[in-house]
N, C-alpha and C positions, 0 to 999 in steps of 0.2 A: 349753206344749206347741205343736206345730206347728198353726197355725190352718188352713193350707192342707189338710191331711189331713182334718180334720173337715169343711171345705167339700166336699172330693171325695166323702166318705162320704155327705154330706147330698144332693149334687146328683144330678140325673137321668143316669145312666150309659149308658142303652140307647138304641139308634136305631130306624129303621123303614124300610119298604120304599119304594122309588121308584116302582114301579107298583102301581095298586090290585089288591088280592086279590080274587077271585070271593067273593060274598056268602055262598056255601055253605062256603067254605073257611076253616078257622081258621089264623091265622097262627102260626108256631112261636114268636113272641114274646108271644103273648097270655097273660095270666094274671098271677101274682104270684110274684115271685122274691126270694130272700133271699141275701145275701152270706154265703159261709162264712169266717169270720175265721181259720181254719186254712189257708186257701189264698189268702193275701194277700201279694203281692210288694211290699214297701215301696220308696219311692224310694231310690236310691243316694246322691244329694246330701244332704249333711248341713245341719242348721239351724246357724247360727252365732249364739251368744249372748255377751254380756258385761256383767257386773255389777261395776262398779268405781267407787271414789270417789263413791258415792251416785247413780249413774246407770245405768240399765238399757238395753242396746241389743239390738234383734233386727236383725241385720245382714242377715239373708236374708228378712224380711218385705218385701212389695211394697205400698207403698214402705216403706223401713227405718223402724224405730222408735227413739226415744231419749226417755226419760222419766225423771223423778227417781223413785227407788226409795224413797219415803218414805211410801207407804201412802195418798196422796191421789189423787183423780181428776186425771189430766194430760191435756191436750187432744192429740189426734192427728188428723191429716188424711189424706185420700186412702184410707181404708179403708171399704168399703161396709157392713161389719158392725157397726162400733163407731167412736164419736168420742172416747171417753176411755179410758184405761188407769190402773189403779192397781196397783202392784207393792209388795208388802211383803216385806221380808226377814224370814223366819220364824227361821232360825238360820243357821249357817255352811253348812249343806247344803241348805237348802230356801227356796223362795220362793212366794208366794201372789199370783195375778193376778185381777184382776176387770175385765172390759171392760164398757162401757156404751155405749148408743146413745140418745141424747135423754134422758139421765138413767135409762134402765131398764137393769137388769143383763141382759147378753146371754150372758155366759160367766163361769164361775168355775173356776179351774184352780190346781193345786198340782204343783210339780215338786220332787222330792226325789232328791238325789245319794247314792249309796251311800257308805259309810265309805271304801272303796278308790278312789273317784272314777272308777271304770271305766264304771259304768252309772247310770241314773237311772230312777225310776218317776214316771209322771204320771197324775193322775185329773181329769176335767173334768165340768162340766155346761154345756151349751150350747143356747141357744134362739135363735140367730141367724136362724133361717129363720121367725121369728114363730110358732114352735110353741107351743101351750098345753101340750104334753108334752115337756119339755126332753130333748134327747139326753144320756145319761150314758155314761161309760166310763173305762178305764184301760189303760195300757200300759207298755212298757218302752223305754228308749232306751239306745244304747251310744256311749260317747265315742270319737271318731275323731281328735280333737286337743285338746290342752290350752288353757286360756286362759292369759293372761299372769301373771307372778308377782305375787302379792298379790291377784288378783281373787277374787271369790266362786266357790264351787265349781261353780255352774252355768255359768260361762263356759267357752267353748270350742265345738267343734263336735260335734254330736250327730246320730246316725242313728236314726230310729225303728225298733226291731227287730220290735216285735209289739204288737198290742192284746190285753189280757187279756180284755176285754169291751167290748162296745158295745151299748146298748140296741136292741131290735128295731126302733124307729121309724126308725132311721138306716140300717138294713141292708135294708129291704124297700121294693119298687116294685111297682106294677101298671101293666101296658101293655095297650093294646087297639088292634087295626086295624080300622077301619069304613070301608069303601070306599076313598078315597084319602087318609084321615086317620088319623094315629096319635097316640094319647093316652097320657099318662102322669100318674099321681097318686100321692102319697106321704103316709104318716101324719104327716110333719112340715109338711104344708100345700103343698108344690110341685106344680105341675101345668103341663102344656102340651097343646095340641092343634095338630099341625103337618101340613100338606100333605106328602105323601111325594115331593117334587120337589126337595128342597134349599133351598127358600125359607125365609126367616126367619119365625118365628112367636113371639109373646110367650111368656116364660118367667115363670111367675106363683110368688110366694111365696118367692123367693130374692133377697135384696138384692144379691147378688154377680153375678147373671145376668140379663140383660134380654131375650134372645132366643136362639133354638135353631133349628137346621136339621138334617134327617135324610136320609140317603141309603142306598140299597141297593147294597152292594159284591159280593154274590153271594147264592145261594139261602139261605144261613145266616149271612150277615155284613152287619152294619149298621154306620153311623158316625153319631155325633151330635157336632154342633159348637155350643158354647156361646159366646155372645158378651156382653160388657159394653159398652154404648154404641157397638155396632159393632165392637169390637175382639175377635178371637178369644181366648178365655181357656182353652179346653180343647177337646180332640178326643178322643172315646171311640170305640173299635173293639170291637164285640161279635160273638163267634162261638158260635152254638148248637151244642152236640154232635149228632152223628147221631141219638142216642137221645132228644132233646129234654129230657133231664133236667137238664142243666146248660149254662151258658155261661160263656166266658171274656171279661172286659171289660179292655181295655188303655186306659189313660188317659194321655194327653200333657198335663200342666199347662203351658200356654204362659206363664202369669205367672211361675212359679217355675222354669221350665225343668228339670222332672222328669218321670219316668215311673213309673207303678205299675200294677198289674194285680190283678184279683179273680177269683174263680169264684163265680158265683151259682147257686143250686138252685132248680129250679122247685118251687113249694109245692103 
């Protein structure tokens, strides 16, 4: 499945205020928020996969991945979440993938293509954010381009259509404004406390992000910028509704050149 989507769901998506709020005033962003899976706009850019001649290629992974599809751990480099990948061909329409980091299983996923080849289902378990309670979920992809003749059914270009389910620990985040500091914590272990002046602060608990900055763009509009070793990897813009019950989060994934949006509900 698309690892970048899981990473986005796991990451901190909301921003903070540029100026300190009065101690007696509660920020509109304070509290716990949960993403509504029925209100997610998936990236338009497809994932491109190829399984042929015993080799599995993820062409849109960053960096791209090419490993033997023989079920054994194959070394990969340049990925913060995993350093080996094992791809097993289950049958003519399905593959099973296990990713590991330092010998520990980080994610376990299966992709199964429908008999007509037009759609595919995926299911996954993911603990890449060092969580003792792994994220689980499933979803559906739709084919937008075929693979080459003779290639396995998973080959081609696929767009994630929807998530059928994702465990609550990946969908929930808590935020708090305290003076000039904005804090985030998540059930999966991520957290940060950032000054609300756009300066970088450490991002903890996510191997794919090392720092974060937040800025206020308006009374109910915030922006969060995540970086990896100084390079911007995502920019999230969050807008709270006038009634304070929901907010729209638009995420630009700079690594994969994609855009997606969520609606989170105040809990």
